[in-house]
C-alpha positions in Angstrom: 1.9 14.4 11.6 2.9 12.9 8.3 5.2 14.9 6.1 4.7 12.5 3.1 3.0 9.3 2.1 3.9 6.0 0.5 1.2 4.2 -1.6 1.4 0.5 -2.1 -0.5 -1.6 -4.6 -1.1 -5.4 -4.5 -3.0 -7.8 -6.7 -6.2 -9.6 -6.1 -6.6 -13.0 -7.9 -9.8 -15.0 -7.9 -10.1 -16.9 -4.6 -6.6 -16.3 -3.5 -5.5 -13.8 -0.8 -1.9 -12.9 -0.1 -0.2 -9.7 0.8 1.9 -9.0 -2.2 1.9 -5.2 -2.3 4.9 -3.2 -3.5 5.6 0.5 -3.8 3.4 2.3 -6.3 4.4 5.8 -5.3 6.5 7.4 -2.7 7.1 10.9 -1.5 3.6 12.1 -2.3 2.2 15.1 -0.5 -1.4 13.7 -0.2 -2.5 10.1 0.5 -3.8 9.7 -3.1 -2.3 8.8 -6.4 -3.6 7.9 -9.9 -2.8 4.3 -10.9 -1.7 4.1 -14.5 -2.7 0.4 -14.7 -6.1 -1.3 -14.9 -6.6 -4.9 -13.6 -7.3 -7.6 -16.1 -10.7 -9.3 -16.1 -11.2 -11.5 -13.1 -8.6 -9.7 -11.0 -8.3 -6.5 -9.1 -5.9 -4.3 -7.0 -5.8 -3.3 -3.4 -4.1 -0.2 -2.1 -2.5 0.6 1.2 -1.2 4.0 2.3 1.4 4.7 5.0 2.3 8.2 6.3 5.9 9.0 7.3 7.9 11.7 9.0 11.3 12.1 10.6 10.3 9.4 13.1 9.8 6.8 10.4 7.1 5.1 8.4 3.7 4.5 9.9 1.9 1.1 9.8 -0.4 -0.2 7.1 -2.9 -1.2 9.7 -4.0 -4.5 11.0 -5.5 -7.4 9.0 -8.9 -8.9 9.8 -7.0 -11.7 11.6 -5.3 -9.1 13.9 -1.9 -9.4 12.4 -0.1 -6.2 11.3 0.1 -5.8 7.5 3.7 -6.0 6.2 5.4 -2.8 5.2 7.9 -3.4 2.3 11.1 -1.4 2.5 12.2 1.2 0.1 9.1 3.3 -0.4 9.8 6.7 1.0 
């Protein structure tokens, strides 16, 4: 069971995909947060959420290619 959540935000640029997420919010009680930024025209954001507890941070899931999504350090 998660005792807190870390929310990550990454950028989406036209025709380019790379995991570039960084910590948007940490220590939140629910897996939701309001993002104060809006993407510029032609771009967007993606969001990932990881739960954590005394055992550590959970994963950010698996990409469509079967590779685990990277978890940046320092977001809890």
